[in-house]
N, C-alpha and C positions, 0 to 999 in steps of 0.2 A: 512123862508118865511112866510109872514103874510097870514092870511086867505083870505083877499081881493085880495092880489097878486096871491095867488093860484087859486082863482076863475076866474081870468083873464087869467092866464098862461095855466091852464089845457085845456080849450076849444081850445086855439090856438094849443097846442101840439096835441090834439085829431084830429083836422082838418088836420094837416099835416100828422099824422099817417094814417088817412083814405086815403089821397091823395097818400101816399107811397104805401099802399096796393093796390090801384087801378092801379097804374103804374106797380107794381109787377105782378098783374094778367094779364096785357096786354102784358108784355114783352115776346118775343119769343126766343131771343138769350141769351145764358148763360152769356155773358159779358155785357148785357144790351145795346148793340150797336144799337138796333133797336128803342130805345127811342129817339125821335127827340131832337135836341140840344136846341131848345127854351123851350121845356117842362122840360128837365133836368136842364137847367140853372135857370128857374123860380122856380122849386121845391127846388133846392139847395140853392138859394138865400133866399127864404122864411124860409127854415129850419135853415140856419145859423143865420139869424136875430133873430129867435125865441130862438135858443140855446143861443146866446150871451145875449139876453134880459132876459131870464129866469134864466140862470146860472151865467152870468157874463163873461166878456171877458177873464178873467184869470182862469176860472174854468177848471177842467180836461175835461169836455164835450166840451167846446169851443176850448181848445188847441188841443184835438184829432180831432175834426171836421176840424179845420183849417189845421192841418197836413195832413189829408186825402185829402182834396181839393188840397193842394199843390202837391200831388203825381200825379194828373191827369191833363194834359193840356186840354185846352178848348175843343178840338175836341174829347176828350175821357171822358169828364165830366160825362156822363151818368153812367160810371162804378163806380162812387163814390156813386150813389144813395143807394145801399143796405147798405153801411157803415153808411151813414148819417141817413138812416131810423132806423138802430139799435141804434144809439146814441139818436135819438128822443125817441124811446121806453124806453130806459134806463133812460133818463132824466124825462120822464113822470112818470115813476115808482117812482123815487126819490122824485119828487115834490108831488105826491099823498101820499107818505109815510111820508111826513113832513120833 
């Protein structure tokens, strides 16, 4: 990844990771079911777009995130948030490491 692309991608990943941590602090239920559907869907959509953009649609990051999302029907999408958050953190580490 070029330095200019890294300069664009890292702030996006950082912003999503901050959002993930905010959601994580507010959740009360172990299964994340208290996170409203619109917030869960918005976070996940933004995260998937960033993952695909930063790593590519055929990357292990994208494939794993797509697989995780496929495991949760729309009504239970909030349960995918911790998994997607973990992928974002891992991707951010890889991008920052070059």
